[in-house]
C-alpha positions as CSV (number, residue, x, y, z in Angstrom):
1,M,-4.2,-23.8,8.6
2,D,-7.3,-25.2,6.4
3,I,-8.6,-22.1,4.5
4,D,-12.0,-21.9,3.1
5,M,-11.3,-20.7,-0.4
6,D,-14.3,-19.8,-1.1
7,N,-14.4,-17.5,1.9
8,L,-10.6,-16.3,1.4
9,R,-11.0,-13.6,-0.8
10,E,-14.5,-12.4,1.4
11,R,-12.1,-13.1,4.9
12,T,-9.2,-10.9,3.5
13,L,-11.6,-7.6,2.6
14,K,-12.4,-8.0,5.9
15,E,-9.2,-8.2,7.7
16,L,-8.2,-5.5,5.4
17,F,-11.3,-3.3,5.9
18,S,-10.2,-3.6,9.8
19,A,-6.9,-2.9,9.2
20,L,-7.7,0.7,7.5
21,E,-9.1,1.5,10.8
22,G,-6.3,0.5,12.9
23,V,-2.9,-1.9,12.6
24,S,-3.3,-4.5,14.9
25,G,0.2,-5.4,15.3
26,S,0.9,-9.5,16.2
27,V,-2.1,-11.7,17.7
28,L,-0.5,-14.1,20.2
29,E,-3.5,-16.0,21.2
30,C,-3.9,-16.8,17.4
31,R,-3.2,-20.7,18.2
32,Y,-0.9,-20.6,14.8
33,Y,1.4,-17.9,16.1
34,P,3.7,-17.5,15.0
35,C,2.8,-18.7,11.2
36,H,6.2,-17.1,9.9
37,F,8.4,-15.4,12.9
38,E,8.4,-14.6,16.2
39,G,6.6,-11.0,16.6
40,Q,5.3,-10.9,13.7
41,D,2.7,-8.3,12.4
42,C,-0.7,-10.4,12.2
43,T,-2.7,-7.3,10.2
44,F,-2.4,-9.2,7.0
45,C,-3.2,-12.6,8.3
46,Y,-4.9,-13.2,4.9
47,C,-2.4,-11.0,2.4
48,P,-4.4,-8.6,0.6
49,F,-2.4,-9.1,-2.8
50,Y,-3.1,-12.9,-2.9
51,P,-2.3,-15.0,-5.0
52,C,0.9,-12.7,-6.0
53,L,2.6,-14.7,-8.0
54,I,5.7,-12.5,-7.5
55,Y,8.8,-14.8,-5.8
56,D,10.4,-12.3,-4.0
57,T,8.1,-12.2,-1.1
58,G,8.9,-15.7,-0.6
59,G,5.9,-17.1,-1.5
60,R,5.9,-20.5,-4.8
61,L,3.4,-21.8,-7.4
62,K,2.9,-25.4,-5.7
63,G,0.6,-27.3,-8.0
64,D,-2.6,-24.6,-8.5
65,V,-1.8,-23.2,-5.3
66,W,0.2,-20.6,-4.2
67,S,2.1,-20.8,-0.9
68,C,3.0,-18.4,1.3
69,M,4.5,-20.3,3.8
70,D,7.8,-18.9,3.1
71,C,6.3,-15.1,2.7
72,T,7.5,-12.9,5.6
73,W,7.2,-9.8,3.5
74,V,3.2,-8.7,4.8
75,H,3.9,-9.6,8.4
76,E,6.8,-7.3,8.7
77,R,5.7,-3.8,10.4
78,E,7.2,-1.4,8.0
79,N,5.9,-3.1,5.1
80,V,2.5,-3.1,6.9
81,E,2.1,0.1,7.1
82,K,3.3,1.0,3.7
83,I,0.0,-1.7,3.3
84,I,-2.4,0.7,4.7
85,E,-1.6,3.7,3.8
86,A,-1.1,2.6,-0.1
87,L,-4.9,1.0,-0.1
88,S,-5.9,3.7,2.4
89,I,-6.3,6.5,-0.8
90,Y,-9.3,4.5,-2.4
91,P,-12.3,3.8,-0.7
92,R,-14.2,0.8,-0.3
93,Q,-15.9,0.4,-2.8
94,K,-13.3,0.1,-5.6
95,L,-11.1,-2.4,-3.2
96,V,-14.2,-4.4,-3.1
97,E,-15.0,-4.4,-6.8
98,E,-11.4,-4.4,-8.5
99,D,-9.2,-7.7,-9.4
100,W,-6.2,-9.3,-9.0
101,H,-4.2,-6.9,-11.6
102,F,-5.3,-4.0,-9.4
103,F,-4.2,-5.6,-6.4
104,N,-0.4,-6.9,-7.6
105,V,0.0,-3.1,-9.4
106,I,0.3,-2.0,-6.2
107,L,1.9,-4.8,-4.4
108,Q,4.7,-3.8,-7.2
109,I,4.8,-0.2,-6.6
110,L,5.2,-1.2,-3.2
111,L,8.5,-3.8,-3.9
112,Y,10.2,-2.2,-7.0
113,G,8.7,1.7,-6.7
114,S,6.5,1.4,-9.9
115,E,4.6,-1.8,-12.5
116,M,7.2,-4.1,-13.8
117,G,4.4,-6.2,-15.3
118,T,3.6,-5.5,-18.7
119,W,1.0,-6.4,-21.0
120,H,1.5,-9.1,-24.4
121,E,-0.6,-10.5,-26.6
122,G,-3.7,-10.0,-24.4
123,N,-1.6,-11.5,-21.2
124,Y,0.4,-9.9,-18.3
125,N,3.3,-10.6,-18.4
126,L,5.5,-10.6,-14.9
127,L,8.6,-12.8,-16.2
128,S,10.7,-9.3,-15.9
129,L,10.6,-10.1,-12.4
130,A,13.2,-12.2,-12.5
131,G,15.9,-10.9,-14.6
132,E,17.1,-11.2,-18.4
133,D,17.7,-14.7,-18.3
134,A,14.3,-15.6,-17.4
135,Q,12.5,-13.6,-20.0
136,R,14.4,-15.1,-22.4
137,S,14.0,-18.5,-21.4
138,E,11.4,-20.2,-22.6
139,M,10.3,-22.0,-19.6
140,F,7.7,-19.9,-17.5
141,L,4.0,-20.9,-16.7
142,A,1.2,-19.1,-17.8
143,V,-1.5,-18.6,-14.4
144,K,-5.0,-18.1,-14.7
145,I,-6.6,-16.3,-12.7
146,Q,-10.5,-16.0,-11.3
147,D,-12.2,-14.4,-8.1
148,F,-8.5,-14.2,-7.1
149,Q,-8.3,-18.3,-7.5
150,I,-5.8,-19.9,-9.4
151,V,-7.8,-22.3,-11.7
152,E,-5.1,-22.8,-14.6
153,V,-1.3,-23.4,-14.3
154,L,0.1,-24.2,-18.3
155,K,3.7,-25.2,-17.8
156,S,5.5,-23.3,-21.2
157,P,2.5,-22.8,-23.7
158,D,2.8,-21.4,-26.8
159,I,1.8,-17.5,-26.0
160,S,0.2,-16.8,-29.0
161,S,-2.8,-19.2,-28.7
162,L,-3.2,-17.4,-24.9
163,E,-5.8,-15.0,-23.3
164,S,-5.7,-13.6,-19.9
165,Y,-3.1,-15.6,-18.4
166,I,-0.3,-13.9,-15.9
167,L,3.5,-15.0,-17.4
168,V,5.5,-16.3,-14.7
169,P,9.1,-17.9,-14.0
170,L,9.0,-21.4,-13.5
171,A,10.7,-20.7,-10.2
172,D,12.4,-24.5,-10.7
173,A,13.1,-25.6,-13.7
174,S,13.9,-29.0,-12.8
175,L,10.1,-29.6,-11.7
176,T,8.2,-32.2,-14.0
177,D,4.9,-31.4,-15.5
178,D,3.1,-33.6,-13.1
179,E,4.7,-31.2,-10.3
180,V,3.3,-27.9,-12.4
């Protein structure tokens, strides 16, 4: 499926607002159906949390793109209902104006019951999502997001020289610098 990254956020918001009007369910006439699994809920074809940078969803960082190919979470009916409930409390204008962090915190609350990420030296730290070993590891990624798009990925940088990055565990420590 070809994705126009410039219009991705606009399309995502349009789908979100449609979903807030009522759950649409499966879209059997879509030429890509099923893109994840038979019977999937297609209400959020474009995930409102993209790029979430949370491996527990099944997503993975591939170069400087967050791949949702193995994510089924947003297409499970019970999760669609939770997403709609969580986001429907906000005025549409707030949803348009908010940044990646706002949406990521909502996703963390839906997945874990509370915000798990923390601010550390001007960076948002998601290393705790991967457990204690990842927190102690020196292998992690620093991801810069602007306008809901990944613009830079650094492997295991010196965090004292970084600001406004998202720190995420390295899903596969065997990756070379060229693969990150």
